[in-house]
N, C-alpha and C positions, 0 to 999 in steps of 0.2 A: 823384750818381745821384739820379733821381727815386724817391720813394717808390713801392712796389708797391700798386696798388689791387686790388680784388677781380677785375677783368678780367684783370689782368697775372697774378695768382696762378692763376686758372682756366687761362688759356693755357699757364703753365707746368706745371700738373698734367697737361694733356692732352698736351703735347708730351713730358713724361717717359714717358707711356704708349706714345706713338708719334709720333715725330718726322717721319713721313711723311704726317700729316694735311694734306691741301690747305687752303689759305686759306679756300676755300669751305666745306668740312666744319667747321673750326674757327669760322668766322663764324657758322654755324648754331647751334654748341654754346654759344656765349658771348653770342650775341644781339648782335652788333656787325657793322658793315659789313666787307665783305672788305678795304677800304683801310685801315679802323682797325686791324684785325687785322695786317695786313702792317707798318703803320707800328709798332705795339706790338712786334712780334717783332723787327724791325730795330732798334728802340731797346734792346731787351733784349739783342740780341747786341753792339750798339756799347758798352753799359754793362757787358758781361762778365758779365751775370747768367747768360745761356746762354754757357758757355765753349766748348762743342764740339758738333758733331754727329757721332755715331759709330755704327758697326755693332757690335753685341755678337755675338761670335763664341762658337760651342759648343766649349768646350774638348775635348771627346771628339772632335768632327769633325775636329780638327788634331792628333791623337794626344797631347793632354795627358791623362795617366792618374792623377797624383798632385798634390794640393794639400796644402802644408804650411804651418803657422802657426809661425813661428820667433821666438822671443824671445831678444834679443840683449843681453849685457852687455859693455861695453868696460873696459879697464884704466884708460885715461885718459879723462876728461871734458872735456878742454879744447876750446875752439871749433875749433881747427885739426883735432883728432882727430875730432870730430863731423862737420865739414865733409868732411873725407876720407872717412870712412865713407859719408855721404850721396852723394857724388860717385861712389864705387864702386858703390853699389846702383843709382844711375840708370843705369849702363851695363850691368847685367845684365838680359838678355832674359828670364830666369826670374822675376825680381822684378816682381810685378804691384802690390804695394803695399808701400811702405816708409814706417812712421810713426815718427817720433822722438817718445818718450813721456815722461811722468813716472812715477815710482814705482820698482819693483824693477828693471825692465829700462830699457835705453837706446833701444832700437829694438824693433818688432814688424814682422816682414816676412810677406808672403803670398807664397809661392813655388809656381809651377806648373812641373812637370817631366813628361816622358813616362812615367817609371817610377822605381822606387826607386834603380837603378843611376845614373840621370841626377842625381837628387837628391843621391846620395853624391858624385858628381863635382862638382856645384855645391857642395856644403859643404865638401869639401876645398879646392877652389880659392879660393873667396871668404869662407870662414869660419875653417876650421882652419888655413889658412896665413896668416891675417890676424895679425900679431904684436900688435895692440892689442886683439884680441877675447880677453876673459876666459872668457866661457862663452857657450854657445847652447843653448837648448832647443828641441826640436822636437815639434809635435803634428801628426800625420798626420790630415788631414780624412776622416772616415769617410762623413759625408753633408752635402752643402750644404743645410741647411733652409732658409735664405733667403739670396738674393743680391740685393741691390737697388742700383742705381746712382743711384736716385732720391733727391731731398731732400724730407723731409715739409715741405709748404707749407699 
């Protein structure tokens, strides 16, 4: 991968704010030609610096009313047990984020559900009924103070 220069970094900052900027708009903001901007963006995508172009959907607009942070402790920490839990979480639509972490807990999950009943159903099915799960601790989000998908550049 080619090292990122100041133009790459500025393009990335701008695209994180709005990935619908036209090449013409980006060109004027970074003082490069449109063709240079297009080449750089193509390279950044090919090198997987830009992993995806997505639309961020309002949870409330699609009926998501509860977000929970769940700390998970497993009984067994073997690589097989860890991989099995990872695979299970990847298949859960309610799991927005699943982090395998160091420290007191094995995993930290961000769960989005329609309501508390939905969260209870999720926790029974995917957490309480998991024989390798020792404990889980749930924190219900009262206010999303900051949510960002950007990377500080």
